[in-house]
C-alpha positions in Angstrom: -22.1 -9.8 24.4 -22.0 -6.1 24.2 -18.5 -4.8 24.4 -19.6 -1.2 25.0 -21.1 -1.8 28.5 -19.9 0.8 30.9 -17.8 -0.9 33.6 -14.4 -0.8 35.1 -13.1 -3.7 32.8 -14.4 -2.1 29.6 -12.4 -2.9 26.4 -12.5 0.6 24.6 -10.8 -1.0 21.5 -13.4 -3.7 21.1 -16.2 -1.2 21.6 -14.8 1.1 18.9 -14.1 -1.7 16.5 -17.7 -3.0 17.0 -19.0 0.3 15.8 -17.3 -0.3 12.4 -17.4 -4.1 12.2 -20.9 -4.7 13.8 -22.5 -4.8 10.4 -20.1 -7.5 9.0 -20.7 -11.2 9.4 -18.6 -12.9 12.1 -16.7 -15.1 9.5 -15.7 -12.0 7.6 -14.1 -10.1 10.4 -10.9 -12.2 10.7 -10.3 -11.6 6.9 -10.1 -7.8 7.2 -6.4 -7.7 7.3 -6.2 -9.3 3.8 -8.2 -6.5 2.2 -5.4 -5.6 -0.3 -5.3 -9.1 -1.6 -9.0 -9.1 -2.2 -8.8 -5.7 -3.8 -6.2 -7.0 -6.3 -8.3 -10.0 -7.1 -11.4 -7.8 -7.7 -9.4 -5.4 -9.7 -7.9 -8.1 -11.9 -11.3 -9.5 -12.5 -12.7 -6.1 -13.5 -9.8 -5.6 -15.8 -10.3 -8.9 -17.4 -14.0 -8.4 -17.9 -13.8 -5.1 -19.5 -10.5 -5.1 -21.4 -9.4 -8.9 -21.6 -5.8 -9.8 -21.7 -4.4 -6.3 -22.6 -6.4 -4.9 -19.5 -5.1 -7.7 -17.3 -1.5 -7.0 -18.4 -1.9 -3.3 -17.8 -3.4 -4.0 -14.3 -0.5 -6.3 -13.6 1.9 -3.6 -14.7 0.2 -1.0 -12.4 0.3 -3.3 -9.4 3.9 -4.2 -10.1 4.8 -0.4 -10.4 2.9 0.4 -7.1 4.6 -2.5 -5.1 8.1 -1.6 -6.7 7.7 2.0 -5.6 6.7 1.0 -2.1 9.7 -1.3 -1.8 12.3 1.4 -2.5 14.4 2.3 0.5 15.7 5.9 1.0 19.5 6.0 0.5 20.7 7.7 3.6 24.3 8.1 2.3 22.9 10.6 -0.4 21.6 13.0 2.2 24.5 13.2 4.6 25.4 16.7 5.6 28.2 18.3 7.5 32.0 18.7 7.2 32.8 15.2 6.2 30.0 14.9 3.5 31.2 14.4 -0.1 29.8 17.0 -2.6 26.7 16.0 -4.5 27.4 14.3 -7.8 26.3 16.7 -10.7 25.3 14.6 -13.7 26.0 16.2 -17.0 22.9 16.3 -19.2 23.4 14.7 -22.5 22.6 16.8 -25.5 22.4 15.8 -29.2 25.9 16.9 -29.9 27.7 15.0 -27.1 30.0 12.1 -28.0 
């Protein structure tokens, strides 16, 4: 069935998605939301193939770093402005001669 037929009940979303997924097999289309998992598996395989255990460890560290940075929430209390806002905390930079 062609989803891009011009009629009153035309599904525009199905028509546009068929332009991009029309070349994929039908069994692969439901798996598209899981592409990050597949990218991690392929990347781990490439890291293992070219660098062995150290490459796999570096790849795991990179994935952990990226996922850790994505999970950080913005602390809204640090960006409060107005009359009741506390002054920003100034951290003193440690020097060689500080005790």
